N, CA, C and O atoms as a GROMACS GRO file, in nm:
protein
  256
    1MET      N    1   0.084  -0.118   0.000
    1MET     CA    2   0.000   0.000   0.000
    1MET      C    3   0.089   0.124   0.000
    1MET      O    4   0.180   0.137   0.081
    2LYS      N    5   0.061   0.214  -0.092
    2LYS     CA    6   0.136   0.339  -0.098
    2LYS      C    7   0.083   0.436   0.008
    2LYS      O    8  -0.038   0.451   0.025
    3LYS      N    9   0.176   0.501   0.077
    3LYS     CA   10   0.139   0.605   0.173
    3LYS      C   11   0.174   0.738   0.108
    3LYS      O   12   0.288   0.761   0.068
    4LEU      N   13   0.075   0.826   0.099
    4LEU     CA   14   0.090   0.953   0.029
    4LEU      C   15   0.078   1.070   0.125
    4LEU      O   16  -0.007   1.070   0.214
    5LYS      N   17   0.164   1.170   0.104
    5LYS     CA   18   0.150   1.292   0.183
    5LYS      C   19   0.120   1.407   0.087
    5LYS      O   20   0.175   1.416  -0.023
    6HIS      N   21   0.032   1.494   0.132
    6HIS     CA   22  -0.008   1.611   0.053
    6HIS      C   23   0.107   1.711   0.050
    6HIS      O   24   0.161   1.746   0.155
    7ILE      N   25   0.144   1.755  -0.069
    7ILE     CA   26   0.255   1.852  -0.078
    7ILE      C   27   0.213   1.984  -0.142
    7ILE      O   28   0.295   2.076  -0.152
    8GLY      N   29   0.088   1.995  -0.184
    8GLY     CA   30   0.044   2.123  -0.239
    8GLY      C   31  -0.065   2.108  -0.343
    8GLY      O   32  -0.121   2.000  -0.363
    9ILE      N   33  -0.094   2.220  -0.409
    9ILE     CA   34  -0.197   2.229  -0.513
    9ILE      C   35  -0.128   2.280  -0.639
    9ILE      O   36  -0.057   2.381  -0.635
   10ASP      N   37  -0.149   2.210  -0.752
   10ASP     CA   38  -0.083   2.254  -0.875
   10ASP      C   39  -0.159   2.371  -0.939
   10ASP      O   40  -0.258   2.418  -0.884
   11SER      N   41  -0.111   2.418  -1.053
   11SER     CA   42  -0.169   2.536  -1.118
   11SER      C   43  -0.309   2.512  -1.175
   11SER      O   44  -0.375   2.606  -1.218
   12TRP      N   45  -0.355   2.387  -1.177
   12TRP     CA   46  -0.491   2.353  -1.222
   12TRP      C   47  -0.580   2.316  -1.103
   12TRP      O   48  -0.686   2.256  -1.121
   13ASN      N   49  -0.538   2.353  -0.982
   13ASN     CA   50  -0.612   2.327  -0.858
   13ASN      C   51  -0.624   2.180  -0.823
   13ASN      O   52  -0.718   2.140  -0.753
   14ARG      N   53  -0.532   2.098  -0.871
   14ARG     CA   54  -0.531   1.956  -0.837
   14ARG      C   55  -0.442   1.934  -0.716
   14ARG      O   56  -0.327   1.977  -0.715
   15PRO      N   57  -0.494   1.866  -0.612
   15PRO     CA   58  -0.407   1.829  -0.500
   15PRO      C   59  -0.294   1.738  -0.550
   15PRO      O   60  -0.316   1.649  -0.633
   16VAL      N   61  -0.174   1.762  -0.500
   16VAL     CA   62  -0.057   1.683  -0.539
   16VAL      C   63  -0.005   1.611  -0.415
   16VAL      O   64   0.008   1.670  -0.308
   17TYR      N   65   0.025   1.482  -0.432
   17TYR     CA   66   0.073   1.397  -0.324
   17TYR      C   67   0.206   1.335  -0.364
   17TYR      O   68   0.235   1.319  -0.482
   18GLU      N   69   0.285   1.301  -0.264
   18GLU     CA   70   0.413   1.235  -0.287
   18GLU      C   71   0.413   1.103  -0.210
   18GLU      O   72   0.374   1.098  -0.093
   19ASP      N   73   0.459   0.995  -0.277
   19ASP     CA   74   0.467   0.866  -0.206
   19ASP      C   75   0.606   0.849  -0.146
   19ASP      O   76   0.691   0.938  -0.158
   20GLU      N   77   0.629   0.734  -0.082
   20GLU     CA   78   0.754   0.711  -0.010
   20GLU      C   79   0.876   0.710  -0.102
   20GLU      O   80   0.988   0.735  -0.057
   21SER      N   81   0.856   0.681  -0.229
   21SER     CA   82   0.969   0.674  -0.324
   21SER      C   83   0.992   0.807  -0.396
   21SER      O   84   1.082   0.816  -0.480
   22GLY      N   85   0.913   0.910  -0.363
   22GLY     CA   86   0.930   1.041  -0.426
   22GLY      C   87   0.846   1.061  -0.550
   22GLY      O   88   0.857   1.164  -0.616
   23ARG      N   89   0.762   0.964  -0.583
   23ARG     CA   90   0.674   0.974  -0.700
   23ARG      C   91   0.558   1.068  -0.668
   23ARG      O   92   0.500   1.060  -0.560
   24LEU      N   93   0.524   1.157  -0.762
   24LEU     CA   94   0.415   1.252  -0.743
   24LEU      C   95   0.286   1.199  -0.805
   24LEU      O   96   0.287   1.137  -0.912
   25TRP      N   97   0.176   1.224  -0.735
   25TRP     CA   98   0.043   1.180  -0.776
   25TRP      C   99  -0.053   1.297  -0.770
   25TRP      O  100  -0.046   1.379  -0.678
   26LYS      N  101  -0.144   1.306  -0.869
   26LYS     CA  102  -0.240   1.417  -0.876
   26LYS      C  103  -0.381   1.364  -0.867
   26LYS      O  104  -0.415   1.262  -0.926
   27ASP      N  105  -0.464   1.436  -0.791
   27ASP     CA  106  -0.605   1.400  -0.778
   27ASP      C  107  -0.685   1.477  -0.883
   27ASP      O  108  -0.705   1.598  -0.871
   28VAL      N  109  -0.730   1.405  -0.986
   28VAL     CA  110  -0.805   1.470  -1.094
   28VAL      C  111  -0.949   1.504  -1.052
   28VAL      O  112  -1.020   1.571  -1.127
   29ASN      N  113  -0.992   1.460  -0.933
   29ASN     CA  114  -1.123   1.499  -0.880
   29ASN      C  115  -1.114   1.630  -0.802
   29ASN      O  116  -1.211   1.672  -0.739
   30LEU      N  117  -0.998   1.692  -0.804
   30LEU     CA  118  -0.974   1.822  -0.740
   30LEU      C  119  -1.004   1.822  -0.590
   30LEU      O  120  -1.047   1.923  -0.535
   31GLY      N  121  -0.983   1.707  -0.526
   31GLY     CA  122  -1.003   1.698  -0.383
   31GLY      C  123  -1.147   1.677  -0.342
   31GLY      O  124  -1.178   1.675  -0.223
   32ARG      N  125  -1.236   1.661  -0.439
   32ARG     CA  126  -1.378   1.636  -0.409
   32ARG      C  127  -1.404   1.486  -0.404
   32ARG      O  128  -1.347   1.412  -0.484
   33SER      N  129  -1.486   1.444  -0.314
   33SER     CA  130  -1.525   1.303  -0.299
   33SER      C  131  -1.404   1.211  -0.292
   33SER      O  132  -1.305   1.244  -0.225
   34VAL      N  133  -1.409   1.098  -0.358
   34VAL     CA  134  -1.301   1.000  -0.354
   34VAL      C  135  -1.188   1.043  -0.448
   34VAL      O  136  -1.213   1.082  -0.562
   35ALA      N  137  -1.065   1.035  -0.399
   35ALA     CA  138  -0.950   1.074  -0.480
   35ALA      C  139  -0.935   0.982  -0.602
   35ALA      O  140  -0.948   0.860  -0.591
   36SER      N  141  -0.908   1.041  -0.716
   36SER     CA  142  -0.878   0.968  -0.839
   36SER      C  143  -0.736   1.010  -0.878
   36SER      O  144  -0.716   1.115  -0.937
   37LEU      N  145  -0.639   0.926  -0.843
   37LEU     CA  146  -0.498   0.965  -0.854
   37LEU      C  147  -0.433   0.916  -0.982
   37LEU      O  148  -0.454   0.803  -1.027
   38TYR      N  149  -0.353   1.004  -1.040
   38TYR     CA  150  -0.274   0.976  -1.159
   38TYR      C  151  -0.131   1.023  -1.134
   38TYR      O  152  -0.109   1.123  -1.065
   39SER      N  153  -0.036   0.951  -1.188
   39SER     CA  154   0.104   0.996  -1.176
   39SER      C  155   0.120   1.129  -1.248
   39SER      O  156   0.044   1.161  -1.340
   40ALA      N  157   0.218   1.207  -1.205
   40ALA     CA  158   0.248   1.334  -1.270
   40ALA      C  159   0.349   1.308  -1.382
   40ALA      O  160   0.454   1.249  -1.359
   41LEU      N  161   0.317   1.354  -1.503
   41LEU     CA  162   0.404   1.334  -1.618
   41LEU      C  163   0.544   1.386  -1.586
   41LEU      O  164   0.559   1.499  -1.540
   42ASN      N  165   0.645   1.304  -1.611
   42ASN     CA  166   0.786   1.336  -1.584
   42ASN      C  167   0.811   1.367  -1.436
   42ASN      O  168   0.912   1.428  -1.401
   43ASN      N  169   0.718   1.326  -1.349
   43ASN     CA  170   0.729   1.348  -1.205
   43ASN      C  171   0.750   1.496  -1.171
   43ASN      O  172   0.824   1.530  -1.078
   44LYS      N  173   0.685   1.583  -1.247
   44LYS     CA  174   0.694   1.727  -1.226
   44LYS      C  175   0.570   1.775  -1.151
   44LYS      O  176   0.459   1.730  -1.179
   45PHE      N  177   0.588   1.866  -1.057
   45PHE     CA  178   0.477   1.916  -0.976
   45PHE      C  179   0.364   1.968  -1.064
   45PHE      O  180   0.247   1.940  -1.035
   46ASP      N  181   0.393   2.042  -1.169
   46ASP     CA  182   0.290   2.095  -1.258
   46ASP      C  183   0.273   2.010  -1.385
   46ASP      O  184   0.212   2.056  -1.482
   47GLY      N  185   0.328   1.888  -1.384
   47GLY     CA  186   0.310   1.799  -1.499
   47GLY      C  187   0.166   1.752  -1.512
   47GLY      O  188   0.092   1.748  -1.414
   48GLU      N  189   0.128   1.715  -1.634
   48GLU     CA  190  -0.007   1.665  -1.659
   48GLU      C  191  -0.028   1.530  -1.591
   48GLU      O  192   0.067   1.454  -1.575
   49PRO      N  193  -0.152   1.500  -1.550
   49PRO     CA  194  -0.182   1.365  -1.501
   49PRO      C  195  -0.153   1.264  -1.612
   49PRO      O  196  -0.183   1.290  -1.728
   50ASP      N  197  -0.095   1.150  -1.576
   50ASP     CA  198  -0.050   1.055  -1.678
   50ASP      C  199  -0.114   0.917  -1.662
   50ASP      O  200  -0.209   0.885  -1.734
   51ILE      N  201  -0.064   0.837  -1.571
   51ILE     CA  202  -0.110   0.698  -1.557
   51ILE      C  203  -0.182   0.682  -1.423
   51ILE      O  204  -0.132   0.726  -1.320
   52PRO      N  205  -0.301   0.619  -1.423
   52PRO     CA  206  -0.374   0.603  -1.297
   52PRO      C  207  -0.300   0.512  -1.200
   52PRO      O  208  -0.229   0.420  -1.240
   53ILE      N  209  -0.318   0.540  -1.073
   53ILE     CA  210  -0.256   0.458  -0.969
   53ILE      C  211  -0.321   0.319  -0.973
   53ILE      O  212  -0.443   0.307  -0.988
   54LYS      N  213  -0.240   0.215  -0.960
   54LYS     CA  214  -0.291   0.078  -0.968
   54LYS      C  215  -0.286   0.007  -0.835
   54LYS      O  216  -0.345  -0.100  -0.821
   55SER      N  217  -0.218   0.063  -0.738
   55SER     CA  218  -0.208  -0.003  -0.607
   55SER      C  219  -0.301   0.067  -0.508
   55SER      O  220  -0.350   0.177  -0.532
   56ASP      N  221  -0.323   0.001  -0.396
   56ASP     CA  222  -0.398   0.064  -0.288
   56ASP      C  223  -0.314   0.178  -0.234
   56ASP      O  224  -0.191   0.175  -0.239
   57PHE      N  225  -0.382   0.279  -0.181
   57PHE     CA  226  -0.310   0.393  -0.126
   57PHE      C  227  -0.382   0.445  -0.003
   57PHE      O  228  -0.501   0.423   0.018
   58GLU      N  229  -0.304   0.517   0.078
   58GLU     CA  230  -0.357   0.582   0.196
   58GLU      C  231  -0.301   0.724   0.198
   58GLU      O  232  -0.180   0.743   0.188
   59ILE      N  233  -0.389   0.821   0.211
   59ILE     CA  234  -0.346   0.961   0.221
   59ILE      C  235  -0.324   0.990   0.369
   59ILE      O  236  -0.417   0.982   0.450
   60MET      N  237  -0.202   1.023   0.402
   60MET     CA  238  -0.164   1.045   0.541
   60MET      C  239  -0.215   1.182   0.589
   60MET      O  240  -0.222   1.277   0.511
   61LYS      N  241  -0.249   1.189   0.715
   61LYS     CA  242  -0.289   1.316   0.774
   61LYS      C  243  -0.164   1.401   0.794
   61LYS      O  244  -0.053   1.348   0.797
   62MET      N  245  -0.183   1.531   0.806
   62MET     CA  246  -0.072   1.626   0.815
   62MET      C  247   0.029   1.589   0.924
   62MET      O  248   0.149   1.602   0.903
   63GLU      N  249  -0.017   1.545   1.039
   63GLU     CA  250   0.073   1.518   1.151
   63GLU      C  251   0.146   1.387   1.138
   63GLU      O  252   0.237   1.362   1.218
   64GLU      N  253   0.112   1.301   1.041
   64GLU     CA  254   0.175   1.170   1.029
   64GLU      C  255   0.301   1.181   0.953
   64GLU      O  256   0.370   1.081   0.933
   0.00000   0.00000   0.00000
């Protein structure tokens, strides 16, 4: 299971998360309802959403 921490909001208002390996993930649902995560193209903070996440994930709370 990937553990993700929130690292900010990109220029399209998509929440951006980072996993333990440094891979960036974007929520194309813009933080509404259930997260729909896609990798960030070229692992760039403002990169386009690319490939959907295929593993289970957990979004960590700020204090974790």
